[in-house]
LOKOLVEX-779615 format. One record per residue (C-alpha): x, y, z; residue number from 0. Coordinates in steps of 0.02 Angstrom, whole numbers. Example, Ala and Ser with C-alpha at 12.3 -4.5 7.8 and 13.67 -1.06 7.14 Angstrom:
2
<u 615	v -225	w 390	n 0>
<u 684	v -53	w 357	n 1>
! end
This chain:
299
<u 4970	v -1480	w 1253	n 0>
<u 4798	v -1539	w 1234	n 1>
<u 4717	v -1602	w 1383	n 2>
<u 4567	v -1732	w 1409	n 3>
<u 4444	v -1610	w 1554	n 4>
<u 4465	v -1454	w 1558	n 5>
<u 4376	v -1341	w 1747	n 6>
<u 4388	v -1178	w 1761	n 7>
<u 4349	v -1113	w 1950	n 8>
<u 4369	v -993	w 2060	n 9>
<u 4250	v -1025	w 2243	n 10>
<u 4361	v -1071	w 2376	n 11>
<u 4245	v -1212	w 2435	n 12>
<u 4252	v -1300	w 2264	n 13>
<u 4455	v -1354	w 2305	n 14>
<u 4408	v -1554	w 2365	n 15>
<u 4311	v -1554	w 2237	n 16>
<u 4424	v -1484	w 2100	n 17>
<u 4560	v -1630	w 2175	n 18>
<u 4440	v -1784	w 2171	n 19>
<u 4422	v -1722	w 1996	n 20>
<u 4610	v -1716	w 1984	n 21>
<u 4638	v -1879	w 2050	n 22>
<u 4495	v -1976	w 1954	n 23>
<u 4577	v -1917	w 1796	n 24>
<u 4732	v -1991	w 1881	n 25>
<u 4667	v -2157	w 1887	n 26>
<u 4580	v -2173	w 1716	n 27>
<u 4741	v -2110	w 1651	n 28>
<u 4683	v -1934	w 1587	n 29>
<u 4747	v -1777	w 1585	n 30>
<u 4685	v -1616	w 1679	n 31>
<u 4673	v -1432	w 1663	n 32>
<u 4620	v -1308	w 1816	n 33>
<u 4611	v -1140	w 1751	n 34>
<u 4602	v -1009	w 1919	n 35>
<u 4603	v -832	w 1932	n 36>
<u 4755	v -838	w 1964	n 37>
<u 4828	v -917	w 1783	n 38>
<u 4671	v -856	w 1700	n 39>
<u 4755	v -728	w 1578	n 40>
<u 4914	v -862	w 1537	n 41>
<u 4790	v -991	w 1519	n 42>
<u 4675	v -889	w 1374	n 43>
<u 4824	v -834	w 1311	n 44>
<u 4892	v -1009	w 1306	n 45>
<u 4705	v -1065	w 1227	n 46>
<u 4703	v -943	w 1084	n 47>
<u 4861	v -979	w 1023	n 48>
<u 4820	v -1149	w 1023	n 49>
<u 4947	v -1196	w 1142	n 50>
<u 4838	v -1278	w 1242	n 51>
<u 4654	v -1366	w 1215	n 52>
<u 4549	v -1459	w 1286	n 53>
<u 4416	v -1606	w 1245	n 54>
<u 4284	v -1589	w 1371	n 55>
<u 4248	v -1455	w 1493	n 56>
<u 4165	v -1440	w 1667	n 57>
<u 4139	v -1274	w 1710	n 58>
<u 4127	v -1215	w 1902	n 59>
<u 4159	v -1040	w 1871	n 60>
<u 3991	v -988	w 1918	n 61>
<u 3953	v -886	w 1753	n 62>
<u 4106	v -773	w 1824	n 63>
<u 4130	v -647	w 1656	n 64>
<u 4311	v -630	w 1663	n 65>
<u 4284	v -854	w 1591	n 66>
<u 4198	v -814	w 1465	n 67>
<u 4338	v -806	w 1332	n 68>
<u 4357	v -983	w 1397	n 69>
<u 4185	v -1047	w 1379	n 70>
<u 4158	v -939	w 1193	n 71>
<u 4321	v -1046	w 1125	n 72>
<u 4238	v -1215	w 1177	n 73>
<u 4081	v -1177	w 1107	n 74>
<u 4179	v -1135	w 928	n 75>
<u 4261	v -1309	w 938	n 76>
<u 4205	v -1480	w 947	n 77>
<u 4215	v -1484	w 1143	n 78>
<u 4111	v -1599	w 1257	n 79>
<u 4024	v -1482	w 1355	n 80>
<u 3977	v -1559	w 1538	n 81>
<u 3808	v -1453	w 1569	n 82>
<u 3804	v -1334	w 1447	n 83>
<u 3740	v -1173	w 1484	n 84>
<u 3606	v -1170	w 1361	n 85>
<u 3532	v -1334	w 1444	n 86>
<u 3567	v -1268	w 1623	n 87>
<u 3460	v -1124	w 1580	n 88>
<u 3305	v -1227	w 1505	n 89>
<u 3336	v -1364	w 1663	n 90>
<u 3328	v -1221	w 1780	n 91>
<u 3172	v -1139	w 1751	n 92>
<u 3040	v -1225	w 1888	n 93>
<u 2894	v -1151	w 1789	n 94>
<u 2953	v -1252	w 1641	n 95>
<u 3030	v -1407	w 1740	n 96>
<u 2848	v -1428	w 1832	n 97>
<u 2752	v -1429	w 1683	n 98>
<u 2900	v -1560	w 1616	n 99>
<u 2866	v -1664	w 1745	n 100>
<u 2693	v -1692	w 1783	n 101>
<u 2669	v -1723	w 1592	n 102>
<u 2782	v -1869	w 1603	n 103>
<u 2663	v -1942	w 1744	n 104>
<u 2784	v -1869	w 1905	n 105>
<u 2725	v -1804	w 2061	n 106>
<u 2740	v -1640	w 2106	n 107>
<u 2653	v -1509	w 2242	n 108>
<u 2489	v -1416	w 2192	n 109>
<u 2530	v -1270	w 2105	n 110>
<u 2501	v -1122	w 2024	n 111>
<u 2579	v -1046	w 1897	n 112>
<u 2607	v -875	w 1870	n 113>
<u 2648	v -754	w 1750	n 114>
<u 2800	v -636	w 1767	n 115>
<u 2733	v -453	w 1867	n 116>
<u 2812	v -355	w 1724	n 117>
<u 2702	v -451	w 1591	n 118>
<u 2549	v -436	w 1709	n 119>
<u 2567	v -311	w 1862	n 120>
<u 2380	v -350	w 1905	n 121>
<u 2330	v -518	w 1973	n 122>
<u 2153	v -576	w 1965	n 123>
<u 2109	v -638	w 2142	n 124>
<u 2174	v -835	w 2169	n 125>
<u 2074	v -1001	w 2218	n 126>
<u 2200	v -1032	w 2356	n 127>
<u 2083	v -1169	w 2444	n 128>
<u 2191	v -1313	w 2376	n 129>
<u 2342	v -1246	w 2432	n 130>
<u 2278	v -1274	w 2622	n 131>
<u 2305	v -1134	w 2763	n 132>
<u 2503	v -1113	w 2710	n 133>
<u 2558	v -1124	w 2536	n 134>
<u 2746	v -1106	w 2452	n 135>
<u 2788	v -966	w 2366	n 136>
<u 2967	v -964	w 2242	n 137>
<u 3035	v -879	w 2093	n 138>
<u 3054	v -998	w 1935	n 139>
<u 3233	v -958	w 1939	n 140>
<u 3385	v -971	w 2082	n 141>
<u 3444	v -1087	w 2192	n 142>
<u 3492	v -1090	w 2382	n 143>
<u 3329	v -1047	w 2431	n 144>
<u 3340	v -866	w 2366	n 145>
<u 3154	v -793	w 2364	n 146>
<u 3096	v -913	w 2444	n 147>
<u 2931	v -884	w 2541	n 148>
<u 2857	v -1013	w 2650	n 149>
<u 2746	v -1033	w 2777	n 150>
<u 2640	v -880	w 2650	n 151>
<u 2449	v -877	w 2680	n 152>
<u 2375	v -732	w 2589	n 153>
<u 2367	v -659	w 2419	n 154>
<u 2443	v -503	w 2469	n 155>
<u 2596	v -599	w 2500	n 156>
<u 2584	v -657	w 2336	n 157>
<u 2572	v -496	w 2256	n 158>
<u 2730	v -420	w 2341	n 159>
<u 2831	v -559	w 2315	n 160>
<u 2801	v -557	w 2134	n 161>
<u 2906	v -374	w 2131	n 162>
<u 3057	v -439	w 2200	n 163>
<u 3105	v -534	w 2045	n 164>
<u 2987	v -437	w 1942	n 165>
<u 3046	v -527	w 1754	n 166>
<u 3016	v -701	w 1838	n 167>
<u 2867	v -814	w 1821	n 168>
<u 2801	v -873	w 2021	n 169>
<u 2758	v -1059	w 2073	n 170>
<u 2640	v -1047	w 2227	n 171>
<u 2639	v -1197	w 2285	n 172>
<u 2566	v -1322	w 2429	n 173>
<u 2672	v -1368	w 2592	n 174>
<u 2716	v -1555	w 2572	n 175>
<u 2729	v -1639	w 2713	n 176>
<u 2847	v -1796	w 2720	n 177>
<u 2793	v -1946	w 2847	n 178>
<u 2946	v -1974	w 2971	n 179>
<u 3074	v -2128	w 2971	n 180>
<u 3179	v -2176	w 3111	n 181>
<u 3135	v -2015	w 3202	n 182>
<u 3173	v -1895	w 3050	n 183>
<u 3096	v -1833	w 2879	n 184>
<u 3077	v -1941	w 2746	n 185>
<u 3153	v -1792	w 2640	n 186>
<u 3293	v -1847	w 2517	n 187>
<u 3422	v -1760	w 2406	n 188>
<u 3454	v -1866	w 2273	n 189>
<u 3621	v -1833	w 2159	n 190>
<u 3629	v -1891	w 1988	n 191>
<u 3788	v -1905	w 1882	n 192>
<u 3829	v -1953	w 1714	n 193>
<u 3705	v -2114	w 1724	n 194>
<u 3722	v -2125	w 1917	n 195>
<u 3595	v -2089	w 2042	n 196>
<u 3659	v -2063	w 2227	n 197>
<u 3541	v -2050	w 2352	n 198>
<u 3542	v -1962	w 2538	n 199>
<u 3431	v -1898	w 2684	n 200>
<u 3439	v -1741	w 2685	n 201>
<u 3336	v -1648	w 2829	n 202>
<u 3243	v -1487	w 2740	n 203>
<u 3305	v -1387	w 2908	n 204>
<u 3471	v -1415	w 2926	n 205>
<u 3509	v -1451	w 2778	n 206>
<u 3634	v -1626	w 2842	n 207>
<u 3636	v -1765	w 2742	n 208>
<u 3669	v -1927	w 2745	n 209>
<u 3671	v -2072	w 2621	n 210>
<u 3554	v -2161	w 2604	n 211>
<u 3622	v -2348	w 2625	n 212>
<u 3557	v -2503	w 2525	n 213>
<u 3475	v -2592	w 2686	n 214>
<u 3374	v -2452	w 2709	n 215>
<u 3318	v -2426	w 2526	n 216>
<u 3258	v -2606	w 2555	n 217>
<u 3186	v -2608	w 2710	n 218>
<u 3102	v -2408	w 2717	n 219>
<u 3036	v -2466	w 2504	n 220>
<u 3148	v -2317	w 2431	n 221>
<u 3217	v -2396	w 2292	n 222>
<u 3096	v -2267	w 2196	n 223>
<u 3202	v -2125	w 2215	n 224>
<u 3318	v -2212	w 2093	n 225>
<u 3211	v -2221	w 1952	n 226>
<u 3122	v -2049	w 1996	n 227>
<u 3278	v -1959	w 1974	n 228>
<u 3324	v -2068	w 1798	n 229>
<u 3151	v -2002	w 1730	n 230>
<u 3211	v -1840	w 1779	n 231>
<u 3374	v -1842	w 1705	n 232>
<u 3296	v -1895	w 1538	n 233>
<u 3188	v -1757	w 1544	n 234>
<u 3323	v -1613	w 1585	n 235>
<u 3471	v -1699	w 1487	n 236>
<u 3586	v -1622	w 1613	n 237>
<u 3761	v -1728	w 1665	n 238>
<u 3746	v -1716	w 1847	n 239>
<u 3622	v -1614	w 1929	n 240>
<u 3492	v -1652	w 2106	n 241>
<u 3326	v -1642	w 2153	n 242>
<u 3241	v -1655	w 2328	n 243>
<u 3111	v -1783	w 2334	n 244>
<u 3004	v -1799	w 2509	n 245>
<u 2906	v -1944	w 2539	n 246>
<u 2722	v -1900	w 2620	n 247>
<u 2603	v -2040	w 2670	n 248>
<u 2534	v -2074	w 2487	n 249>
<u 2689	v -2050	w 2376	n 250>
<u 2846	v -1999	w 2326	n 251>
<u 2840	v -1818	w 2305	n 252>
<u 2977	v -1702	w 2173	n 253>
<u 2999	v -1562	w 2277	n 254>
<u 3161	v -1471	w 2211	n 255>
<u 3146	v -1519	w 2023	n 256>
<u 3326	v -1489	w 1951	n 257>
<u 3492	v -1409	w 2034	n 258>
<u 3645	v -1418	w 1925	n 259>
<u 3732	v -1292	w 2045	n 260>
<u 3751	v -1391	w 2154	n 261>
<u 3860	v -1321	w 2321	n 262>
<u 4003	v -1470	w 2307	n 263>
<u 4074	v -1438	w 2485	n 264>
<u 4101	v -1606	w 2564	n 265>
<u 4034	v -1663	w 2777	n 266>
<u 4216	v -1652	w 2827	n 267>
<u 4239	v -1491	w 2789	n 268>
<u 4066	v -1405	w 2820	n 269>
<u 3915	v -1478	w 2957	n 270>
<u 3818	v -1469	w 2793	n 271>
<u 3917	v -1522	w 2658	n 272>
<u 3885	v -1677	w 2544	n 273>
<u 3943	v -1854	w 2602	n 274>
<u 4120	v -1861	w 2555	n 275>
<u 4101	v -2037	w 2471	n 276>
<u 3990	v -1995	w 2364	n 277>
<u 4061	v -1817	w 2294	n 278>
<u 4193	v -1937	w 2265	n 279>
<u 4082	v -2051	w 2181	n 280>
<u 4024	v -1896	w 2069	n 281>
<u 4169	v -1831	w 2018	n 282>
<u 4224	v -1992	w 1968	n 283>
<u 4064	v -2003	w 1866	n 284>
<u 4089	v -1870	w 1771	n 285>
<u 4300	v -1902	w 1738	n 286>
<u 4207	v -2036	w 1639	n 287>
<u 4118	v -1920	w 1545	n 288>
<u 4289	v -1848	w 1462	n 289>
<u 4355	v -2041	w 1456	n 290>
<u 4177	v -2074	w 1341	n 291>
<u 4102	v -2177	w 1444	n 292>
<u 3919	v -2166	w 1509	n 293>
<u 3871	v -2281	w 1680	n 294>
<u 3713	v -2356	w 1625	n 295>
<u 3689	v -2457	w 1821	n 296>
<u 3572	v -2329	w 1847	n 297>
<u 3608	v -2314	w 2039	n 298>
! end
């Protein structure tokens, strides 16, 4: 049996996303193979015996080593890998992306890049004046705010923070303050999937989403959210990811560059989940990759 799309997964909260992909495959006339820990051994055995194969893989196994034989097989065969691991690893390095984005003329927070603690355990005194009274300390890898310190104010905090992830580079960034629109922060998380962009309002404290409507895009001049995200996509080369952008009094500033470990929980099941219609549209775009198509509309 040959499948158009294979989706390995195990996180219980991915279930809605998996079902959306399955429905999208049915709509496109494509075959769908989901692999979970319950049938992992049987699936790997069938794969290596040639009883089952697949053309495209959309991985949600979160680097669980039990799934590695599937990924090894996909690397050894002519398989379309959505967000290949090697591309993800490069694009998720915040220090690398910072340099790539500023080279492309995309606004980012004022940032001081620091080498890993293990390479330079003793830092010289830094001029923190351009960062303002309060700044952000973040490791170059990881998501979900892990290791991020908000409201930092001293060199001692920087020195100690670097020891939490001693093998990682660190970014010391100014605190970005957005303007206010409709009584809420002009803070956005934009999703990119296979050529299309889906901007959402995203509150930086509550992490609650709401979709940006076309009317709001025009009324508040938010159309650049699409263009900036498309430019990031052309740099990071990922098939799907999200980015975080704040609109300050001066400009759109990309705050969190590239996140491809997307939390696929939907809003109908979790308060801080992604709007269902956005996640459904993302699934439809990803299935188009399995069909060999890309949406060039850009919005």
